[in-house]
VOPAGU-2260 file (C-alpha; in pm, 1 decimal, decimal comma):
REM VOPAGU-2260
SITE   aa  ch    i         X         Y         Z
SITE  MET   A    0  -12577,5   14477,0   10547,0
SITE  THR   A    1  -12561,7   14130,7   10392,6
SITE  ASP   A    2  -12232,9   14003,0   10250,5
SITE  SER   A    3  -12372,2   13997,7    9896,9
SITE  ALA   A    4  -12500,9   14353,6    9925,9
SITE  ALA   A    5  -12170,8   14472,5   10066,4
SITE  THR   A    6  -11995,1   14369,6    9744,0
SITE  LEU   A    7  -12226,4   14577,7    9525,2
SITE  PRO   A    8  -12146,5   14941,5    9450,0
SITE  PRO   A    9  -12436,8   15174,0    9536,1
SITE  LEU   A   10  -12681,1   15222,3    9251,6
SITE  ARG   A   11  -12721,7   15596,0    9195,8
SITE  TRP   A   12  -13088,0   15692,7    9161,0
SITE  GLY   A   13  -13271,5   15983,2    9007,2
SITE  ILE   A   14  -13643,2   16030,3    9067,8
SITE  LEU   A   15  -13871,8   16166,7    8796,6
SITE  ALA   A   16  -14162,2   16362,5    8952,8
SITE  THR   A   17  -14205,9   16502,2    9303,2
SITE  GLY   A   18  -14548,5   16377,9    9412,6
SITE  HIS   A   19  -14647,8   16160,3    9706,8
SITE  ILE   A   20  -14512,3   15826,5    9583,1
SITE  ALA   A   21  -14184,0   15991,3    9479,5
SITE  GLY   A   22  -14136,4   16102,8    9839,3
SITE  VAL   A   23  -14225,9   15757,2    9970,5
SITE  PHE   A   24  -13961,5   15597,5    9749,5
SITE  ALA   A   25  -13703,2   15862,3    9842,3
SITE  ARG   A   26  -13755,2   15795,8   10213,4
SITE  GLY   A   27  -13736,5   15422,4   10154,2
SITE  LEU   A   28  -13400,8   15456,0    9980,0
SITE  ARG   A   29  -13249,0   15583,1   10305,2
SITE  SER   A   30  -13237,5   15229,4   10442,3
SITE  ALA   A   31  -13149,0   15055,6   10115,1
SITE  GLN   A   32  -12832,1   14850,3   10123,1
SITE  THR   A   33  -12730,8   14923,9    9764,9
SITE  GLY   A   34  -12900,3   15248,5    9666,7
SITE  GLN   A   35  -12819,1   15618,4    9682,6
SITE  LEU   A   36  -13050,5   15905,4    9582,9
SITE  VAL   A   37  -12851,7   16161,1    9384,0
SITE  ALA   A   38  -13098,4   16357,1    9166,2
SITE  VAL   A   39  -13457,1   16458,0    9100,6
SITE  GLY   A   40  -13635,4   16591,8    8793,9
SITE  SER   A   41  -13963,8   16780,1    8757,0
SITE  ARG   A   42  -14134,9   17011,1    8509,4
SITE  ASP   A   43  -14134,7   17262,9    8796,5
SITE  GLU   A   44  -13779,5   17353,4    8895,9
SITE  ALA   A   45  -13899,2   17504,9    9224,2
SITE  ALA   A   46  -14067,8   17173,8    9311,1
SITE  ALA   A   47  -13746,8   16988,9    9225,1
SITE  GLN   A   48  -13547,4   17220,2    9453,6
SITE  ARG   A   49  -13794,7   17168,0    9739,9
SITE  PHE   A   50  -13780,5   16792,7    9693,4
SITE  ALA   A   51  -13400,7   16801,6    9686,8
SITE  ALA   A   52  -13387,7   17000,8   10010,7
SITE  GLU   A   53  -13627,4   16760,7   10181,5
SITE  HIS   A   54  -13438,6   16448,1   10074,6
SITE  GLY   A   55  -13076,5   16556,4   10094,7
SITE  ILE   A   56  -13006,2   16590,4    9722,5
SITE  ASP   A   57  -12736,0   16832,1    9606,2
SITE  PRO   A   58  -12922,1   17135,9    9460,3
SITE  ALA   A   59  -12703,4   17109,1    9150,7
SITE  HIS   A   60  -12883,4   16781,9    9074,1
SITE  ALA   A   61  -13237,8   16920,0    9117,0
SITE  HIS   A   62  -13350,3   16949,7    8755,0
SITE  GLY   A   63  -13635,3   17148,2    8604,6
SITE  SER   A   64  -13696,5   16905,8    8318,4
SITE  ARG   A   65  -13694,0   16536,9    8239,4
SITE  GLU   A   66  -13427,9   16595,1    7977,5
SITE  ALA   A   67  -13191,4   16749,6    8230,9
SITE  LEU   A   68  -13240,7   16459,5    8471,0
SITE  LEU   A   69  -13169,4   16204,6    8197,8
SITE  ALA   A   70  -12859,0   16397,2    8091,0
SITE  ASP   A   71  -12720,6   16386,7    8447,0
SITE  ALA   A   72  -12416,1   16157,8    8435,9
SITE  ALA   A   73  -12446,6   16090,1    8809,4
SITE  VAL   A   74  -12774,7   15902,9    8755,0
SITE  GLU   A   75  -12762,7   15531,8    8675,2
SITE  ALA   A   76  -13126,2   15438,1    8741,9
SITE  VAL   A   77  -13450,1   15635,2    8722,1
SITE  TYR   A   78  -13760,5   15582,7    8931,7
SITE  VAL   A   79  -14056,9   15699,1    8719,7
SITE  ALA   A   80  -14329,2   15833,7    8949,2
SITE  THR   A   81  -14546,0   16023,9    8701,8
SITE  PRO   A   82  -14917,8   15943,9    8647,8
SITE  HIS   A   83  -14988,1   15621,6    8455,3
SITE  PRO   A   84  -15052,1   15763,9    8104,9
SITE  PHE   A   85  -14712,6   15936,8    8098,8
SITE  HIS   A   86  -14509,1   15626,7    8184,9
SITE  GLU   A   87  -14430,4   15500,3    7836,8
SITE  ASP   A   88  -14280,3   15823,5    7707,9
SITE  ALA   A   89  -14069,2   15869,9    8021,0
SITE  VAL   A   90  -13956,1   15506,2    8038,3
SITE  VAL   A   91  -13852,8   15486,9    7673,2
SITE  ALA   A   92  -13666,0   15818,4    7699,3
SITE  ALA   A   93  -13481,5   15705,2    8011,1
SITE  LEU   A   94  -13383,9   15371,8    7856,1
SITE  ALA   A   95  -13261,5   15548,3    7542,2
SITE  ALA   A   96  -13050,2   15772,9    7766,2
SITE  GLY   A   97  -12880,3   15463,6    7907,2
SITE  LYS   A   98  -13061,9   15456,8    8240,7
SITE  HIS   A   99  -13210,4   15154,6    8412,9
SITE  VAL   A  100  -13578,1   15208,8    8497,2
SITE  LEU   A  101  -13807,3   15121,9    8787,0
SITE  CYS   A  102  -14156,4   15241,3    8692,3
SITE  GLU   A  103  -14459,9   15286,4    8912,8
SITE  LYS   A  104  -14760,5   15064,5    8853,9
SITE  PRO   A  105  -14936,6   15015,7    8627,4
SITE  ILE   A  106  -14637,9   15053,4    8400,7
SITE  GLY   A  107  -14858,7   15115,1    8096,8
SITE  MET   A  108  -15212,8   15181,0    7981,6
SITE  SER   A  109  -15212,5   14904,5    7719,3
SITE  LEU   A  110  -15023,6   14586,6    7637,7
SITE  ALA   A  111  -14882,7   14759,8    7330,5
SITE  GLU   A  112  -14725,2   15025,1    7554,3
SITE  VAL   A  113  -14571,8   14760,6    7779,9
SITE  GLU   A  114  -14434,6   14565,9    7486,6
SITE  ARG   A  115  -14272,5   14881,2    7346,4
SITE  MET   A  116  -14110,6   14958,7    7682,0
SITE  GLN   A  117  -13980,4   14607,0    7723,7
SITE  ALA   A  118  -13849,3   14608,7    7367,4
SITE  ALA   A  119  -13667,4   14935,1    7440,0
SITE  ALA   A  120  -13509,2   14782,2    7751,1
SITE  ALA   A  121  -13387,0   14489,2    7543,5
SITE  THR   A  122  -13258,6   14717,7    7266,3
SITE  HIS   A  123  -13064,5   14939,4    7506,8
SITE  ASP   A  124  -12960,6   14650,6    7732,2
SITE  ARG   A  125  -13103,6   14804,0    8047,6
SITE  THR   A  126  -13300,1   14670,8    8343,2
SITE  LEU   A  127  -13673,0   14747,7    8354,2
SITE  MET   A  128  -13914,2   14665,4    8637,1
SITE  GLU   A  129  -14271,7   14747,7    8727,5
SITE  ALA   A  130  -14270,9   14860,4    9090,5
SITE  TRP   A  131  -14462,1   14594,8    9284,3
SITE  MET   A  132  -14277,6   14660,4    9608,6
SITE  TYR   A  133  -14455,2   14395,5    9817,9
SITE  ARG   A  134  -14315,7   14124,4    9588,4
SITE  CYS   A  135  -13965,2   14204,2    9720,6
SITE  HIS   A  136  -14049,5   14197,7   10092,1
SITE  PRO   A  137  -13947,4   13898,7   10309,8
SITE  GLN   A  138  -14304,4   13860,3   10435,0
SITE  THR   A  139  -14414,4   13767,3   10082,4
SITE  ALA   A  140  -14125,2   13524,1   10048,7
SITE  ARG   A  141  -14220,8   13360,5   10379,7
SITE  LEU   A  142  -14583,8   13323,8   10272,0
SITE  VAL   A  143  -14474,0   13159,1    9947,6
SITE  GLU   A  144  -14254,1   12919,4   10146,0
SITE  LEU   A  145  -14542,8   12822,4   10372,6
SITE  VAL   A  146  -14783,0   12758,6   10085,0
SITE  ARG   A  147  -14522,7   12569,8    9882,3
SITE  ALA   A  148  -14440,2   12352,8   10184,0
SITE  GLY   A  149  -14803,8   12244,5   10213,9
SITE  THR   A  150  -14856,0   12409,2   10552,8
SITE  ILE   A  151  -15228,3   12450,9   10477,4
SITE  GLY   A  152  -15250,8   12159,5   10236,4
SITE  GLU   A  153  -15365,3   12201,3    9878,0
SITE  LEU   A  154  -15419,0   12566,5    9787,2
SITE  ARG   A  155  -15784,7   12621,0    9699,9
SITE  HIS   A  156  -15897,6   12981,3    9741,1
SITE  VAL   A  157  -15766,1   13335,3    9794,3
SITE  GLN   A  158  -15953,1   13641,8    9920,9
SITE  SER   A  159  -15782,6   13974,7    9868,8
SITE  ALA   A  160  -15888,9   14339,3    9889,2
SITE  PHE   A  161  -15729,6   14683,3    9859,2
SITE  SER   A  162  -15979,2   14967,2    9901,2
SITE  PHE   A  163  -15996,2   15312,2   10058,8
SITE  ASN   A  164  -16244,0   15597,0   10090,1
SITE  ALA   A  165  -16125,4   15919,5    9927,1
SITE  PRO   A  166  -16331,6   16241,4    9903,1
SITE  PHE   A  167  -16471,8   16290,0    9554,7
SITE  ASP   A  168  -16278,9   16536,7    9339,4
SITE  ALA   A  169  -16386,6   16546,2    8976,4
SITE  ALA   A  170  -16053,7   16702,1    8877,0
SITE  GLY   A  171  -15840,0   16472,9    9092,6
SITE  ARG   A  172  -15624,3   16197,8    8948,7
SITE  LEU   A  173  -15837,1   15915,8    9090,9
SITE  TRP   A  174  -16144,3   16032,4    8896,2
SITE  ASN   A  175  -15974,9   16166,6    8583,1
SITE  LYS   A  176  -15971,5   15912,7    8299,0
SITE  ALA   A  177  -15714,4   16119,6    8111,0
SITE  LEU   A  178  -15479,5   16061,5    8405,1
SITE  GLY   A  179  -15557,6   15690,6    8428,7
SITE  GLY   A  180  -15806,9   15730,0    8712,4
SITE  GLY   A  181  -16011,4   15451,3    8865,2
SITE  GLY   A  182  -15972,5   15205,5    9148,9
SITE  ILE   A  183  -15871,6   14904,4    8940,2
SITE  LEU   A  184  -15564,5   15071,2    8788,9
SITE  ASP   A  185  -15478,1   15243,5    9116,7
SITE  VAL   A  186  -15506,9   14954,7    9364,8
SITE  GLY   A  187  -15691,8   14663,9    9200,3
SITE  GLY   A  188  -15366,9   14531,0    9059,9
SITE  TYR   A  189  -15250,2   14445,0    9411,7
SITE  PRO   A  190  -15508,3   14178,0    9499,8
SITE  LEU   A  191  -15494,4   14052,9    9141,1
SITE  SER   A  192  -15116,2   14017,1    9138,7
SITE  TYR   A  193  -15122,6   13852,5    9482,8
SITE  ALA   A  194  -15371,0   13590,6    9360,2
SITE  ARG   A  195  -15168,3   13532,1    9042,0
SITE  LEU   A  196  -14853,5   13487,9    9250,9
SITE  LEU   A  197  -15017,1   13227,8    9476,0
SITE  ALA   A  198  -15179,2   13048,6    9183,8
SITE  GLY   A  199  -14831,8   13019,1    9038,4
SITE  VAL   A  200  -14706,6   12866,6    9362,7
SITE  ALA   A  201  -14984,4   12607,8    9341,3
SITE  GLN   A  202  -14881,6   12525,7    8984,9
SITE  GLY   A  203  -14507,4   12529,2    9051,1
SITE  THR   A  204  -14449,2   12843,0    8845,4
SITE  ALA   A  205  -14354,9   13203,8    8922,5
SITE  PHE   A  206  -14711,6   13322,3    8855,9
SITE  ALA   A  207  -15026,4   13207,7    8676,9
SITE  GLU   A  208  -15296,2   13367,8    8465,3
SITE  PRO   A  209  -15669,0   13327,0    8536,1
SITE  VAL   A  210  -15856,3   13106,7    8292,6
SITE  ALA   A  211  -16173,2   13298,9    8377,6
SITE  LEU   A  212  -16246,5   13634,0    8539,8
SITE  HIS   A  213  -16590,5   13785,4    8603,2
SITE  ALA   A  214  -16635,8   14137,0    8741,5
SITE  VAL   A  215  -16906,4   14365,6    8874,8
SITE  GLY   A  216  -16876,7   14717,9    9003,6
SITE  VAL   A  217  -16984,1   15079,3    9016,9
SITE  VAL   A  218  -16871,9   15341,2    8765,6
SITE  HIS   A  219  -16899,6   15707,7    8857,6
SITE  PRO   A  220  -17171,0   15867,8    8639,7
SITE  GLU   A  221  -16985,1   16195,9    8603,5
SITE  THR   A  222  -16626,1   16086,2    8544,0
SITE  GLY   A  223  -16663,2   15736,5    8396,2
SITE  THR   A  224  -16405,5   15588,2    8632,4
SITE  ASP   A  225  -16459,9   15279,3    8843,6
SITE  VAL   A  226  -16503,5   15356,4    9213,5
SITE  ARG   A  227  -16586,8   15015,9    9358,1
SITE  SER   A  228  -16549,3   14671,2    9207,9
SITE  SER   A  229  -16512,1   14302,0    9278,0
SITE  ALA   A  230  -16402,9   14013,8    9057,2
SITE  VAL   A  231  -16393,9   13638,8    9088,7
SITE  ALA   A  232  -16123,0   13446,6    8911,0
SITE  GLN   A  233  -16044,7   13082,2    8843,6
SITE  PHE   A  234  -15704,7   12937,0    8766,0
SITE  ALA   A  235  -15589,5   12612,4    8609,9
SITE  GLY   A  236  -15602,6   12335,5    8865,8
SITE  GLY   A  237  -15917,2   12477,5    9022,6
SITE  MET   A  238  -15787,0   12752,0    9252,4
SITE  THR   A  239  -16035,1   13037,7    9282,0
SITE  ALA   A  240  -15998,1   13395,8    9403,2
SITE  GLU   A  241  -16217,0   13683,1    9521,0
SITE  LEU   A  242  -16067,5   14023,4    9441,6
SITE  SER   A  243  -16195,5   14361,8    9552,0
SITE  CYS   A  244  -16087,1   14724,4    9520,8
SITE  GLY   A  245  -16229,7   15072,3    9546,5
SITE  THR   A  246  -16178,0   15441,9    9605,5
SITE  ASP   A  247  -16505,9   15523,3    9782,1
SITE  VAL   A  248  -16517,2   15265,5   10062,4
SITE  THR   A  249  -16268,1   15141,0   10319,5
SITE  GLN   A  250  -16246,2   14763,0   10330,8
SITE  GLU   A  251  -16037,3   14523,7   10535,6
SITE  ASN   A  252  -15723,6   14526,2   10322,7
SITE  VAL   A  253  -15599,3   14177,6   10400,4
SITE  VAL   A  254  -15519,9   13857,5   10212,8
SITE  ARG   A  255  -15666,7   13524,2   10321,8
SITE  VAL   A  256  -15520,9   13208,4   10172,5
SITE  TYR   A  257  -15732,5   12892,5   10209,2
SITE  GLY   A  258  -15609,3   12537,8   10172,3
SITE  SER   A  259  -15741,6   12187,7   10228,5
SITE  LYS   A  260  -15597,0   12179,7   10583,3
SITE  GLY   A  261  -15626,1   12539,8   10701,4
SITE  ARG   A  262  -15574,1   12903,0   10613,2
SITE  ILE   A  263  -15318,2   13180,9   10635,5
SITE  VAL   A  264  -15418,7   13539,9   10707,1
SITE  VAL   A  265  -15187,8   13823,1   10598,2
SITE  PRO   A  266  -15301,8   14131,9   10794,1
SITE  SER   A  267  -15069,5   14372,6   10610,4
SITE  PRO   A  268  -15006,2   14225,0   10265,0
SITE  PHE   A  269  -14937,4   14520,0   10035,9
SITE  VAL   A  270  -14810,7   14830,4   10213,5
SITE  VAL   A  271  -14611,2   14633,2   10466,5
SITE  HIS   A  272  -14461,5   14844,7   10745,6
SITE  HIS   A  273  -14233,3   15122,4   10625,0
SITE  GLU   A  274  -14024,1   15098,6   10938,7
SITE  PRO   A  275  -13820,9   14779,1   10988,9
SITE  GLU   A  276  -14061,8   14640,5   11247,3
SITE  PRO   A  277  -14192,9   14282,8   11277,4
SITE  THR   A  278  -14492,9   14172,0   11074,4
SITE  VAL   A  279  -14701,0   13863,5   11145,1
SITE  LEU   A  280  -14862,4   13587,1   10941,3
SITE  GLU   A  281  -15150,4   13400,7   11108,8
SITE  VAL   A  282  -15158,8   13027,7   11030,1
SITE  TRP   A  283  -15487,1   12859,5   11123,8
SITE  ALA   A  284  -15505,9   12480,6   11111,6
SITE  ASP   A  285  -15856,6   12349,3   11049,4
SITE  GLY   A  286  -16027,6   12301,8   11383,7
SITE  ALA   A  287  -15771,2   12502,2   11578,9
SITE  GLY   A  288  -15900,2   12751,6   11834,2
SITE  ALA   A  289  -15610,9   12990,5   11783,8
SITE  PRO   A  290  -15357,1   13061,3   11510,2
SITE  GLU   A  291  -14984,8   13004,9   11503,1
SITE  HIS   A  292  -14818,1   13342,6   11464,3
SITE  ILE   A  293  -14520,1   13348,6   11232,3
SITE  THR   A  294  -14319,0   13666,1   11274,9
SITE  VAL   A  295  -14112,6   13813,0   10993,9
SITE  THR   A  296  -13859,2   14073,7   11105,4
SITE  PRO   A  297  -13734,3   14297,1   10821,4
SITE  ASP   A  298  -13418,9   14504,7   10848,8
SITE  ARG   A  299  -13515,7   14790,1   10616,1
SITE  ASP   A  300  -13802,9   14985,3   10462,2
SITE  LEU   A  301  -14053,0   14818,9   10227,5
SITE  TYR   A  302  -13935,0   15030,0    9934,2
SITE  ALA   A  303  -13571,2   14969,0   10023,1
SITE  TYR   A  304  -13625,6   14597,9    9956,6
SITE  GLU   A  305  -13762,2   14686,7    9614,3
SITE  ALA   A  306  -13466,3   14915,0    9538,2
SITE  ASP   A  307  -13219,2   14648,9    9653,8
SITE  ALA   A  308  -13382,6   14377,1    9443,0
SITE  PHE   A  309  -13362,5   14609,0    9144,0
SITE  ALA   A  310  -12999,0   14698,8    9212,8
SITE  ALA   A  311  -12903,4   14332,4    9244,8
SITE  ALA   A  312  -13049,7   14263,6    8900,1
SITE  VAL   A  313  -12867,6   14562,2    8752,3
SITE  ARG   A  314  -12533,3   14456,5    8897,1
SITE  ALA   A  315  -12591,1   14098,2    8780,3
SITE  GLY   A  316  -12656,0   14218,8    8425,0
SITE  GLN   A  317  -13018,1   14101,4    8430,6
SITE  ARG   A  318  -13273,4   14287,7    8222,2
SITE  GLU   A  319  -13560,7   14145,3    8427,1
SITE  VAL   A  320  -13588,2   14148,4    8806,8
SITE  PRO   A  321  -13681,0   13798,0    8928,3
SITE  ALA   A  322  -13947,8   13929,7    9168,3
SITE  CYS   A  323  -14135,5   14097,2    8879,8
SITE  PRO   A  324  -14051,4   13936,6    8543,1
SITE  TRP   A  325  -14172,0   14096,4    8223,6
SITE  ALA   A  326  -14426,7   13826,6    8139,6
SITE  ASP   A  327  -14580,0   13876,7    8483,8
SITE  THR   A  328  -14613,5   14249,8    8412,8
SITE  ARG   A  329  -14791,2   14181,5    8083,8
SITE  GLY   A  330  -15021,5   13923,2    8239,2
SITE  ASN   A  331  -15128,0   14141,6    8528,5
SITE  LEU   A  332  -15206,0   14438,1    8304,6
SITE  ALA   A  333  -15402,2   14220,5    8062,7
SITE  ALA   A  334  -15620,2   14093,7    8348,4
SITE  MET   A  335  -15662,7   14444,8    8491,8
SITE  LEU   A  336  -15775,8   14583,9    8156,9
SITE  ASP   A  337  -16018,3   14292,3    8117,3
SITE  TRP   A  338  -16156,1   14371,0    8463,5
SITE  CYS   A  339  -16199,4   14736,6    8363,4
SITE  ALA   A  340  -16361,1   14648,8    8030,2
SITE  GLN   A  341  -16621,1   14427,5    8198,2
SITE  LEU   A  342  -16737,8   14741,6    8380,6
SITE  GLY   A  343  -16741,2   14938,1    8055,8
SITE  VAL   A  344  -16426,2   15131,3    8148,0
SITE  ARG   A  345  -16176,7   15163,3    7863,5
SITE  TYR   A  346  -15876,4   15389,9    7820,2
SITE  GLY   A  347  -15730,0   15543,0    7507,3
C-alpha cells in the first residue's frame, strides 16, 4: 500500500445490480487499497443474497431493492451496474441519498441525461464518475508519458479497435434497443475515448474532441442495433484516428499510436490484466528491426485502480475524478451518439 493510500479511510461500497460487470467490480475491489465492499442491491432479493455469499458481504446488507441499498448507512459510494437506459434514474437517486457514484459506461443515453446527473452531483456535493477503468491503470499513464516525451516524435495517427463475436440473441441486451443495445454504446466508446485522450496529449490538454468524424457500419435488420462499425476522425492539429467496434466479429483489440519517428503498440489497452501481472508496451523506432519492450508492473486489479482513483477524489473533496472529468464524459458521449446517428441508429 502506498503512503498516501494508507492515510485514507476505506471507502465503503455498495453495488447496484448483480450481473456480470457487478461481479467483475466486486472481485476487483478485493485488491483495492482504499475500498471495501459492504452491500449489494437488486430487484431480486434472492439474487442479492447469492451475490453477497459469493463476495463476502454480510447477508444483512444484501438488499432486495434499490431503495433499501440507498438507505443503508454503511454505504458511502454506489457502483451502478444496471443497463445503460436505467443509469440516470439510479444515479440521481443515489446522489440525492448522499452517496458518491461510480456509474458504468455509457453513463447516459443522451447529453441531457448526463447534464442532469452532473447537476445533481453538484447540488448534493458528491463525487460522480463514468467508469472508464483503463484510464486509471498505470499502463495508460506510462503511454501518455511516452507520447508526451516525444518518444515517437509528433503524434500523427491512432488505430484502435474493440470488437467481439457474440451469438445473436434478439432478446439479449446487445441487440435490444430498449436496453441500449449496439456495439458502439457497448464497446465503441473505448477506442473513441483512447483516441480523444491521445489527441489531448498532442494538444497539451486532458482530452480533445474530433473536429470531424465519418462512420460506416452494419445495422441488424431485425433489431435496428449496430453490429459492426468503423469511423475515421480528425482532430485539431491534424491528428487522425481509425476506430472500430462490433459485436459480430472478433478483431485484434489493440491500440497503435503512430508518430513522426516511430510507433507504440498497446497489445492489451482496455481490459488490462485483472491479476497484478506485468503488461508490455512495444515501442518501434522507424527503421528498427525489433521493438523496445517497456514493462509496466501493476500491484492490483484493473478495477481496483479505478476504485482507488475514485476514493482518492472522494477523500480529497473533489466532485470530479481527474482521470475522467465531467467534460470528457460529455464529449465522449456526444461523439458516440454522432457515430450511432450516422448509421441511422438513434435512441429515445
